[in-house]
N, C-alpha and C positions, 0 to 999 in steps of 0.2 A: 613723133620720128625723133625731136629734140632730144628726150628723156633718151630713147635708145640709144643717139647718138654720143651725148655726155657718158652714158655709162661704159660705154665702147673705152671711151679716155683712160681708165685709173692704170690700166696694167700696163699701157706707155709711160705713164707718167712714173708709176713705182719704176717699174726698170729703168730709167734715165736718171732715177736720183741715187744721187751716192754720198748726201750728205747724211742718211739712216733717217729713221723715225724721229726724233728729236727737231732736224729740222724741216720735214713735212708736219710739225705742229707747229713751231714758229711759221711756217709759211704760210698756214690755214689763220693764223694771228693777225698775219701780219695782211692777208684778203679781207679780214674780218672788219680793219680799220678803214675798210674803203668804201665801207657800207653794203646796203641791200644789192647795188647793182653788182656786187662780187660773188652774188650767191652761186651763180655758174660756172665759177672759178673755183667753188669750194666743193659743189658738188663730188664730181671724180673722187674725191678723198672717202670717199660712205663706201666705196669699193675696196678701201686698204686692207690688203694682209694684216695689218699690225690694230686689233679690238681697242689703243687708246690713241688713234689716229680717226680710226672712225668715229670714236667718241668727239672726239676733239671736233671732228667738223661738223656733227649732228648739234651737237653744243651751238656751236656757232652760228648755225642759220636757224636753228631754233630762237636764238637771240637777237637775229637781223631781221626774222620774220617780213614781212610783207607776200604780194601774192609770188613774187618769183621764188619762196622757199617752200611752195605745198608741195610742189614737184621733187624734192629733194625728202622731205620730210615722210612723205608717201613713203616711196623709195626704200626708207630706212626703217620704215618697220616689219620690213620681212628680215633684219637683221637678226645675225645668230647668238646675237650677245642680247639680256633681256633688259639690262640697263642702258641700251642703246633705244631699241624698241620704248622704254619708258618715254624717253628723253623727246625721241620721233613724236611720238603722240600727243606729249604735253606741251610741245610745237606747234602742233595743228590744233588742239583746243584753244591755246594761248592766241592765234591768228584770230580764233572769230571771238574769243574775249580775255581782249588784252585785258592784263595783269597777271592773268594766270597764274604766271611759272614765277609771280614779285613773292620774293620772302623766301624760295624754295630754295637758296644758296646756290647763285648760279657760277658762282665760281668753284665747284665742290670738283675733285677729282672723279675721275673714271672708278675710282675704286670706292670710295665715299658713297657714290652714289647708286654705287652695287648692294652695299651692306645695309644701308641708310632706308632704302624706299618701303620698306617696311611699314616703319614710323607713319606714312603717310596718309596709311588708312582709318588711323584711330580718330583722323578730325571730321568733325561735322560735314557731309555733304550734301552744299544748299544751292552749289552754282547752277546755271543755266543761261543760256543765250536767249535773248528778247526773240520776239515772236518775228520781228522783220527780219529777221539775220536768216539769210543762205546758206548753206552747206554743199558745198560739192560733193556732189555722189560719189566718187572717186575715195572721200577722205572718209565717210560712214563705212563703206564697203574695204578698207584697209584697215576700218579699227573692226569692224567687224569679223575680218578674216582672222583678226590678231587675238580676237575673245578667244576664239577657237583652240589656236595653233602658236598662242606664240610662247615663247622659248620657257618663262616659265610664269610661275602662278603669281608675279608680282606683277608683272608685263601683260598678262594676262585679265587680272582683274580693273588694271589699269586702265587699261583699254576700252573694258564695260563701264568706268566713271568716266569715259572721256563721250561714249555713246550718247550718256544721259545728259550729259554737259549738254550737247550739239541737238539734242532731240532726235536722235537717230531711228527713226521709225524704222527704213530700209532693213537695219539689222536686225529686227527685233527676233528673227527666227536664229540669230547668234547668240542672244541673251537667254531665249530660252533653252536653248543648248548648255549655258553657262548655270541656270539653276537644276542641272544634275549634277554637276561636277563635287568631287570629295573635298573639294577645299572652299574652306569658310571665306575667304578673301572674294575668290570669284563668286560665289554663289551670292554675298550680300551686294556686294555690287553692282550684278547683275539686276538685284532686285531695282533697288536702288534706281536704278537707269530706268526699269520698266515702270518704276513711278511715273518717273520724271517726264518720260514719251508721252503716258495718259493716256494709251488704244484702248477703247474697254474691252475689245477681247481678248487683250492680256490677262483678265480676270484670273479665270478658270485655271491658267497656266501655270499660276503659285498656289493654287487651293492645298495640289499636296503636301506644302511646306508650314503648313498652320499647327503642323503637330510634330514639326523641328525641335529634336531635343534640344540645341542649343538657342539659348534663349533670345539674344543678338538677331539671330536668323527668322527665328519663330517671330517674332517681335515686326520685323520689316516686313516680311508675308502677311500678316494682320493688316499691318498699314496699308500694304499696299492692296491687302480685299477692299476694306473701307473707300482707300481713292479713287479706285475701279470700279466702286457701285457693285461688286461680284456679289448678288443676293444668293446665286448660287452657294456662295461660303457662310451662310446666316447658322444654320444649324451647326456647323464646325467652331464657329465662332461663339454661339451660346453653351457647346459642351465644353471649351477653353475656358470661359467663366468660370462654368461649374466647378472643374477638375484641377484645372491647374493652380499651385499654391504659392505661385507668385505672382508678388502684387503686379509687378509691371505688367507681367501678361498681361492680369486680368484688365488692367487698367487700359492695355492697348486694345482689346476685345472688345470693351465697352465703345470705346470713342470708334473704332470700326464700326459697331454695330449702329451707333449713333448718326452716322456719314449717311445710314440708309434709311430713310422715313419708313417707319412701318407702327400702328396703333399698337400691334401684339405685341411688341416692345415696353407699352406704358410701364405694365409693371415693374418689369424691369429696373426702371428708370427711377420708378417709386422709389423700390427697395433700397438704391445703391445712393438716391439725394437725400435721404432721409438718414443714410451712412454716415460710418465715423472714418472711412477713408477720402482726404483730399481729393485723388487724382479719382475717384470714382465718382465723389460727387460732382464734380467737372466735367465728367463724361456725360454723367445722367444729365445734366444742366443741356448740353449740349445735343442730345436726343431729343428733351423739351422743346430746344429751339426749331429742329429742324420736322417737328411735328407739326408747327405753325398752327395751335391752336389756341384762340382768342381768351380762352376761360382757362388756362395753364397760367397767363400772364400776371394776375393779381399775387398769385403764390410767390412767384418768379422776382418780381417787383418786392416783392417783402423780404425773399431771402437774399436779395442783391444791398439793399440796405443794410440788412443786418449782419451782413458777410463779414469777416474779418481776414479772412485767408486771402493775400492778393490775386493767384492765378486761381481758385476759385468763382471768386468776387468777379474775374475775366469773362469766365465760359456764363457767370449769370448775368453777364449785362450785353453778351452777345445772345443768349437767347431772348432776353428782353426785346433789345432790338430786330431780333428777327421775326419777334409776334407783331413789333407794331409799332414799338417806342423807338421814336426816329425824332424825337424834340432834342436840338443841339444847344441846351442849355448848364447851365452852371456845374450844378451835380447829376446832369441826368448819363444813361447808359452810354448812349453815343459820344456823349462828352467823355465819360471815359474810356473806352477805347481809343479816343483820341490823345488823352493825356498820357496814355501808358502806353506810346509812341517814344517818351523821352524814357523810359526806365530799360536801362541796360537787360535786368533779368527776365525782364516779359516783353520787351517789345517785338521780338519773333514769334510772340505767340499772339498779340493783338494786330499786327499786320496781318494777316491768314485771316483772323476773322471780319476785318473789315474788309477783306478782298470779298469773303463770301457773302458780307451784310450787302456791299454797293453791287453784286448783281440784280440787283431791285432796283429800278428808275427812281422810285419814290426816294428810296433811302438816298441813294447818288446824290440826288437833288438836295437831297437836306445835308447832306455833307459836303457839299459844294464851300460853302461858305467859311470852312474850319482852315480852308489852305489859302485863303488870304485875309487873313484877320491880322494885321497890323502886330500883334503878339504872339504870331503862329512860330514855333521853334523850328530852327533848321531839319531838323530828325522830323517833326511833324509834316513839314513841305514834303520832303523829301520819300518817307515811306506813302504818303496821301499820293503824291504823283505816282509812286510806282500801282498803287492800286487802282486809281484811274485810266491808267494806262492799261492795266491786267483789263479793265471792263466798263471802261467808258465807251460812247458813241459818240456822235456829231455833236451831243452838244456839250459835250464833255472837254473838245476840244480848246472852245476859249478860257479854260477854267485851265487847265494846264500852261497851253501858252503864254500865258498872264506870268508865269513863272521864268519865261527864256530869258527876261532881262534882268533877273535878283542878281543883285551884289552879291550872292557867294555862288563861286562857280559850280560848285557840286551839285545845287540847287538847280542853277540854270542848263546844267547837264542834264538831268534826270527828268525836267521837263523835257527837253527835245525828246530823251528817250522815250516819255510817254506818248507824245504826241505822234512819233512814229510808227511806237505798238499802237495806237488807235486807227491810224492811218492804214495800218497794214492790214486790221481785221476789219474795217468799216468800208464799205464801197463808199 
């Protein structure tokens, strides 16, 4: 009822305002200075007849944030301007993932925002809320509706991105529709969102895109098939390996195949493990890793010791640990994974490898001492806390809670998040 009442006010306010557009914009800015308590006073301007006034209103509300902002931002997703829909979406995401809007250029004008938004989709999209964060159903519903009915391709794609970040499972049907869009932005962001939501039932929904003519879309569909363990796609993935000429596509296909362990693929791994393409050698090592055959360990250890390419060596270290090399000694594969967390170029590969190996309780136990070492770096502490937060159990809680008192506030904050994630997942 409150929202309906607020939305009935703007016509009266606009009619009574003789100061014109600039006066209304100044009024919004003055209200913004009062803080979050002023959000209800700004909300009526979301119905203003002038685009720039509505833009100023949604900008102010998204920057103020807080629970009071949610109703207005949800309403603003229905605006008839794409840039306003985009800003409303970003404001909603920022509420659940603080800092999401940082660096976006909050002082940009309406016109700049409207013309520059396309560039945002070239960035790597890895943001996602923590498992313990709950999102209001009407927020997910609003973003799902926007994926289908947004007034611009960019606002629809941005809504799909938001759904992935917010783990919007209830909006999966809307994202499935996005897969049939003729616009690559919408299609790609829908694929990445489906990856993040990680519902196994989604695997077959993306299978038709494994032969897409655009490499970026095809690779995203291939990655999604692997992440969602869609074994029905195995034949298609093998055909991609055989027929596609793109090295990037082939590497993605073998990496996806490696995510679904099957002894029938052993010969495929052998061929590429002994080949010259670094990406394919790394993917083949990951395939051996998930087969978990102890008889493969001697060859993998030998290859790990001899390998000079860091990316390939990282995959070989992962394979050795997966098959049972759990020692945390100076030159061990497990220590190599930990050490690589300090590499700007490879830390984002090492962290998911560590997350996967620590699904095994014995490996997780073996890794606990790494986070408590006196010489453990800030980056090691932060990323190991994330890993433990994702896969830890009750025995992990004391390990991450010990970091809550760390002298570095970022480490302490990551430890708090890890403990909350574990507590939300483990009864």
